[in-house]
LUMGU-691103 format. One record per residue (C-alpha): residue in three letters; x, y, z. Coordinates in steps of 0.2 Angstrom, whole numbers, plus 2048, in hexadecimal, padded with zeros to 3 digits. Layout:
LUMGU-691103
AlaXYZ ...
end
This chain:
LUMGU-691103
Unk3AF150AAF Unk3C314EAAB Unk3C914BA9A Unk3D2139AA2 Unk3BF135AA7 Unk3B5137A97 Unk3C512FA8E Unk3C5120A9A Unk3B311FA9A Unk3B311EA86 Unk3BE10EA88 Unk3B8105A97 Unk3A7105AA0 Unk3A610FAB0 Unk39A111ABD Unk395123AC5 Unk39E11DAD4 Unk3AE118ACA Unk3AE129AC0 Unk3AC134ACF Unk3BA129AD7 Unk3C312EAC9 Unk3C013FAC9 Unk3C5141ADC Unk3D6138AD9 Unk3DA141ACC Unk3E3152ACC Unk3E515CABD Unk3F8164ABB Unk3FF170AB0 Unk41216DAAB Unk41E17AAA3 Unk42A176A94 Unk43616CA99 Unk430167AAA Unk433156AB0 Unk42314BAB2 Unk42E13BAB8 Unk442138ABA Unk44E12BAB4 Unk45111FAC4 Unk44211FACD Unk432115ACE Unk42411DAC4 Unk41511DAD0 Unk40C129AC4 Unk3FF127AB7 Unk3FA137AAD Unk3EE13BAA1 Unk3F6148A94 Unk3E7154A8F Unk3F1160A87 Unk404162A82 Unk411158A7D Unk41E14EA87 Unk42D142A83 Unk436134A8B Unk448133A8B Unk45812CA93 Unk469134A98 Unk479128A92 Unk488129A9E Unk48F138A92 Unk47F142A97 Unk478141A87 Unk464142A85 Unk45D134A7A Unk44A133A76 Unk442124A76 Unk42E129A73 Unk42213AA72 Unk41113BA79 Unk407149A71 Unk3F514CA77 Unk3E8142A7E Unk3F2133A85 Unk3FA12CA94 Unk40A12FA9C Unk414123AA6 Unk423117AA4 Unk41810AAA1 Unk4270FCAA5 Unk429105AB5 Unk419107ABA Unk4120F6AB8 Unk4220EDABF Unk4270F9ACE Unk4380FBAC7 Unk44410AAC4 Unk43E114AB5 Unk44C114AA7 Unk446125A9F Unk441136AA3 Unk43013EAA0 Unk430150A9C Unk42415EA93 Unk42B163A82 Unk41C172A83 Unk412179A91 Unk406169A96 Unk3F6165A9F Unk3F5155AA6 Unk3E814BAB0 Unk3F3140AC0 Unk3EA132AC6 Unk3EF12CAD6 Unk3EC119AD5 Unk3F0117AE7 Unk3DD11EAEC Unk3D4117ADF Unk3CA105AE4 Unk3CE0F4ADE Unk3C10F2AD3 Unk3C4101AC9 Unk3D70FCACA Unk3D20EDAC0 Unk3CA0F5AB4 Unk3D8101AB1 Unk3E40F1AB1 Unk3DB0E9AA3 Unk3D90FAA9C Unk3ED0FDA9C Unk3F00EDA96 Unk3E70F1A86 Unk3ED103A84 Unk3FE0FCA85 Unk3FA0F0A77 Unk3F20FBA6D Unk3FB10BA6F Unk40B10AA75 Unk4110F9A6D Unk40D100A5B Unk41810EA5E Unk427104A65 Unk4250F8A56 Unk427109A4B Unk435110A54 Unk43F0FFA53 Unk43A0FFA41 Unk43F110A3E Unk45110FA46 Unk4550FFA3D Unk45510AA2E Unk462117A26 Unk460128A2D Unk45812EA1C Unk44B11FA1C Unk448124A30 Unk442136A2D Unk437130A1D Unk42E123A28 Unk42C12FA39 Unk42513EA2C Unk419130A25 Unk414127A34 Unk414136A42 Unk412147A39 Unk40D150A47 Unk41E14BA50 Unk427156A41 Unk41A163A44 Unk41B165A56 Unk42D15DA5D Unk43C167A5C Unk44A162A50 Unk45715EA5D Unk449150A66 Unk446148A55 Unk458145A4F Unk45A13FA60 Unk44A133A5E Unk45212FA4E Unk46212BA55 Unk46C138A4A Unk475149A4D Unk469159A49 Unk47515EA3C Unk47114DA33 Unk45F151A34 Unk45F161A2E Unk46915BA1D Unk45D14DA1B Unk44D159A1D Unk457166A12 Unk459156A03 Unk446151A06 Unk441164A04 Unk44C1669F2 Unk4461569ED Unk43415C9EF Unk43916D9E7 Unk43F1649D8 Unk42F1589D6 Unk42316A9D8 
end
């Protein structure tokens, strides 16, 4: 049984038929580092469960700069939820930051009862997982650069360990050089305390 079925089975009651339906309409796929799962400007009609790896969501400015808005690290769902739910063009691109393995769920093929269960689960998932991350992001961005980094390091240490400095800097809306100075300052302060 795929990880997505196990994960969903832990959160919603699934009959044997529904589990089989999920397995039948879920496809495992490997994406290489930097491979795009979904492009900005397209409607998100795919939902994937991340089994292994890491992804980032970002938008591209008119100048061609990429601005990170969210990171997804193992055992979470991947899609642009607004585009997926509203059927509108996505404002972000979703790309693998590491070689990754995902389960893509074809929602067009699932029966209506299972779709209703997934809809209820999806709304709860967004409230429980996504809204806190978005609120944290808004709080982080409202602070001065050094405090932004401190808050990110405290709340999401796995980001600091697994995500490149270039992507962290973009997420914090600062230049990589500024992030290097901030990290050096904290390192120096920690060495003084030791």
